[in-house]
C-alpha positions in Angstrom: 192.4 140.0 212.3 191.4 138.8 215.8 190.7 135.2 216.6 187.0 136.0 217.0 186.9 137.7 213.6 188.6 134.7 212.0 186.1 132.4 213.5 183.2 134.6 212.3 184.7 134.6 208.7 185.0 130.8 208.8 181.3 130.5 209.7 180.0 133.3 207.4 182.3 133.4 204.3 180.4 136.1 202.5 180.3 139.8 203.3 176.7 140.5 204.4 175.3 143.9 205.3 171.8 144.4 206.6 169.9 147.6 206.9 166.8 147.5 209.0 164.3 150.2 209.8 164.1 149.8 213.5 165.5 148.2 216.6 164.3 144.7 217.8 161.9 146.3 220.2 160.5 148.9 217.8 157.7 148.8 215.2 158.1 150.0 211.6 155.6 152.3 209.9 153.5 151.6 206.8 153.0 155.0 205.3 149.8 155.9 203.4 151.5 158.5 201.1 155.3 158.5 200.5 155.2 161.4 198.0 156.8 163.6 200.6 160.0 161.4 200.4 160.4 162.8 196.9 161.2 159.6 195.1 161.3 159.8 191.3 158.3 157.5 190.8 156.8 156.3 194.0 154.8 153.6 192.3 151.6 154.4 194.2 151.0 156.4 197.4 151.7 153.8 200.1 155.0 152.4 201.2 157.2 151.4 204.0 158.8 154.3 205.8 162.2 152.6 206.0 162.3 151.7 202.3 161.2 155.2 201.3 163.7 156.8 203.6 166.6 154.7 202.2 165.6 155.2 198.6 165.4 159.0 199.1 169.1 158.9 200.2 170.2 156.5 197.5 168.6 158.6 194.7 170.0 161.8 196.2 173.5 160.3 196.2 172.9 158.4 192.9 175.3 155.7 194.0 176.7 156.1 197.6 179.9 154.2 196.9 180.6 156.4 193.9 179.9 159.5 195.8 182.0 158.4 198.8 179.0 158.6 201.2 179.8 156.6 204.3 177.5 154.1 206.0 177.0 156.4 208.9 176.1 159.3 206.5 173.5 157.1 204.8 171.9 155.8 208.0 171.9 159.1 209.7 170.3 160.7 206.7 167.7 157.9 206.8 167.1 158.8 210.4 166.7 162.5 209.5 164.3 161.6 206.7 162.2 159.5 209.2 162.4 162.1 211.9 161.2 164.8 209.6 158.1 162.8 208.9 157.5 162.2 212.6 158.7 158.6 212.9 160.8 157.6 215.9 162.3 154.4 214.6 166.1 154.1 214.4 167.8 152.6 211.3 170.2 149.8 212.1 173.2 148.3 210.3 174.4 144.8 211.0 177.2 143.0 209.3 179.1 139.8 209.0 182.3 141.8 209.3 183.5 144.5 211.6 183.4 147.4 209.2 184.4 151.1 209.5 181.0 152.9 209.4 182.9 156.0 208.2 184.0 154.2 205.1 182.0 154.5 201.8 178.9 152.4 201.7 179.3 149.6 199.2 176.4 147.8 197.6 178.0 146.7 194.3 180.7 144.1 194.0 183.1 143.3 191.1 181.8 144.9 187.9 182.3 141.6 186.1 180.1 139.7 188.5 176.4 139.0 188.2 173.8 141.0 190.1 171.0 139.0 191.7 168.0 139.9 193.9 165.2 138.4 195.9 162.4 140.9 196.5 159.5 140.1 198.9 156.5 142.3 199.5 153.5 141.0 201.6 150.3 143.0 202.0 148.5 140.1 203.7 145.5 140.7 201.3 142.2 139.8 203.0 143.8 139.0 206.4 143.7 140.9 209.7 146.6 143.3 209.8 146.5 143.9 206.0 149.1 146.3 204.8 149.0 148.7 201.9 152.5 149.6 200.9 154.6 146.5 200.7 154.0 145.8 197.0 154.9 149.4 196.2 158.1 148.9 198.2 159.1 146.1 195.9 158.2 148.0 192.8 160.2 151.0 194.0 163.3 148.9 194.9 163.0 147.0 191.6 163.2 150.4 189.7 166.2 151.5 191.7 168.0 148.2 191.2 167.4 148.1 187.5 169.1 151.5 187.3 172.2 149.8 188.9 172.1 147.0 186.2 170.1 144.3 187.9 168.2 142.2 185.3 164.7 140.7 185.6 166.2 137.3 184.6 168.3 137.3 187.8 165.6 138.7 190.1 162.9 136.7 191.9 159.9 138.7 193.1 157.4 137.3 195.6 154.2 139.2 196.3 150.6 138.3 197.3 149.1 140.1 194.3 148.0 137.1 192.2 150.6 138.0 189.6 153.9 137.0 191.2 155.1 134.0 193.1 153.1 133.8 196.4 155.3 134.7 199.4 154.7 131.5 201.4 157.1 130.1 203.9 158.4 127.5 201.5 158.5 129.8 198.5 160.5 132.4 200.4 163.0 129.7 201.6 163.3 128.3 198.1 164.1 131.8 196.8 166.8 132.1 199.4 168.1 128.7 198.4 168.2 129.7 194.7 170.2 132.9 195.3 172.6 131.1 197.6 173.3 128.4 195.1 173.5 130.7 192.1 175.7 133.4 193.5 179.4 133.1 193.0 182.5 135.0 194.1 182.4 138.6 192.7 178.6 138.6 192.5 176.3 141.2 194.0 173.2 140.2 195.9 170.3 142.3 197.1 167.6 140.9 199.5 164.6 143.0 200.3 161.7 142.1 202.6 158.7 144.3 203.2 156.0 143.0 205.4 155.2 142.1 209.0 157.9 141.1 211.4 157.5 139.6 214.8 159.2 137.9 217.6 158.6 134.5 219.2 160.0 132.8 222.3 163.7 131.9 221.8 164.1 128.1 221.7 167.9 127.8 222.1 169.1 130.4 224.5 171.0 132.6 221.9 168.9 135.7 222.4 169.6 138.1 225.2 166.0 139.3 225.3 164.6 135.8 225.2 163.0 136.3 221.8 163.8 135.2 218.2 163.0 137.9 215.6 160.9 136.6 212.7 159.7 137.3 209.2 156.0 136.5 208.8 155.1 134.8 205.4 151.6 135.1 204.0 150.8 131.6 205.2 152.1 132.0 208.7 148.9 130.6 210.2 149.6 127.2 208.8 153.4 127.2 208.1 154.7 129.3 211.0 157.1 132.2 211.0 160.7 132.4 209.6 163.0 132.7 212.6 166.3 134.6 212.6 168.0 131.3 213.3 166.5 130.0 210.0 167.8 133.0 208.1 171.3 132.6 209.5 171.3 128.9 208.8 169.9 129.0 205.2 170.7 132.4 203.8 173.7 133.9 205.5 176.0 131.0 206.4 175.8 129.1 203.0 176.6 132.2 200.9 180.0 131.8 199.3 183.1 133.8 200.0 183.5 136.8 197.7 179.8 137.5 197.4 178.6 140.9 198.6 175.1 140.8 200.1 172.9 143.8 201.0 169.7 143.1 202.8 166.9 145.7 203.4 164.4 144.6 206.1 161.4 146.9 206.3 159.5 145.2 209.1 158.9 145.4 212.8 161.4 144.0 215.3 164.0 143.6 212.5 167.2 145.1 214.1 169.0 141.7 214.4 166.8 139.5 212.2 169.8 138.0 210.4 171.6 137.3 213.7 174.8 138.9 212.3 177.8 139.4 214.7 178.3 143.1 214.4 175.8 146.0 214.8 175.5 149.8 214.5 172.5 151.9 215.5 172.0 155.3 214.0 170.5 156.8 217.1 173.1 159.5 217.6 174.6 157.7 220.6 176.8 155.3 218.6 179.8 156.2 216.4 181.1 152.8 215.5 180.1 149.2 214.9 180.0 147.0 217.9 180.4 143.3 218.4 177.1 141.5 219.1 177.9 139.6 222.4 174.9 137.4 221.7 176.4 135.9 218.6 177.4 132.3 219.6 180.1 130.9 217.4 179.3 127.4 218.6 175.5 127.8 218.3 174.8 126.4 214.8 176.2 123.1 213.6 176.8 122.0 210.0 174.4 123.4 207.4 171.6 120.9 206.4 170.8 120.4 202.8 167.7 122.4 201.8 165.9 119.4 200.3 166.6 117.4 203.5 165.4 120.3 205.6 162.1 120.5 203.7 161.6 116.8 204.0 162.4 116.8 207.7 160.2 119.8 208.2 157.0 118.3 206.7 155.9 117.0 210.1 156.9 120.3 211.7 154.7 122.2 209.3 151.7 120.0 210.1 152.3 120.6 213.7 152.6 124.3 213.2 149.2 124.3 211.4 147.7 122.7 214.5 149.3 125.3 216.7 148.1 128.1 214.5 144.6 127.9 215.9 146.1 128.9 219.3 148.9 131.3 218.2 150.2 130.9 214.6 153.2 128.7 214.9 153.8 129.4 218.6 153.3 133.2 218.3 155.2 135.3 220.8 153.6 133.7 223.8 150.5 135.8 223.6 148.5 133.2 221.8 147.2 135.3 218.9 149.6 136.1 216.1 146.9 137.7 213.9 145.9 140.0 216.7 149.6 140.8 217.2 149.9 141.9 213.6 147.3 144.5 214.2 148.3 145.5 217.7 152.1 145.6 217.6 153.7 144.8 214.3 152.8 147.8 212.3 151.6 151.4 212.4 149.3 152.3 209.5 149.2 156.0 208.9 
């Protein structure tokens, strides 16, 4: 293993794979009827195109790792599924390890390990830019994961449906903290986010395009957005060695939202995973305790609430995050 790979493994002990529905500069579709993806029980007509496209492949293969289906096979079939429906977004794979994309896709770890999941679906009910399919995405993913042996007792679901935990900034980060602390070597982790994604001005110079990719919690106007730097710091890096993590990010601008060091794009132009030259091994210092982070962040949240009236936690420089949600972060069909 190269010196670079060794340094990456020291900073990110777990093996983390992320599938996203589009490149950083693309938007992701919210589909009004996913019946055409031929899922076994689509849980309502609406859904995210990325989630539906992946589930169609997963159900067709039953279990890709058992069938020997490779990462590149799965992502390219996702792309065909999307292309057949008229969507031009390109699925992405990023990873904490340089993996052979022609090797079988692996989403299950040691059979004796525990399977845990955090599933987030945000429809932004009653807000500008309201979506219609994100709750259904969570229901569809839940059904698939239960077929793989995931238990409700080891699953946290966050949705703005008045029945589940509200997907606020703090609740999302607390759910990530829970799954990081609970997961042990040999365990399997699945993270799913379906909602709006965005990008904001980069604050620390680690982004080639000058923008941090973000997840947008339901209370973004007061609490701000969850930056890729936050996800790397609090979800990715603290995960223990020996844990296998799969993340599905069905949102706009999500190609590198976990800031992982290796990337593959299923656009027909790439045949292997490539090193992300923007990954800075010296960028992030020691991991702060989550409780300390929340305490230190109380003043920041208050500041973000003040900023929200002019751009929702800083926005992307355009001054109107709510408007951006409608104008650029989703396509509702």
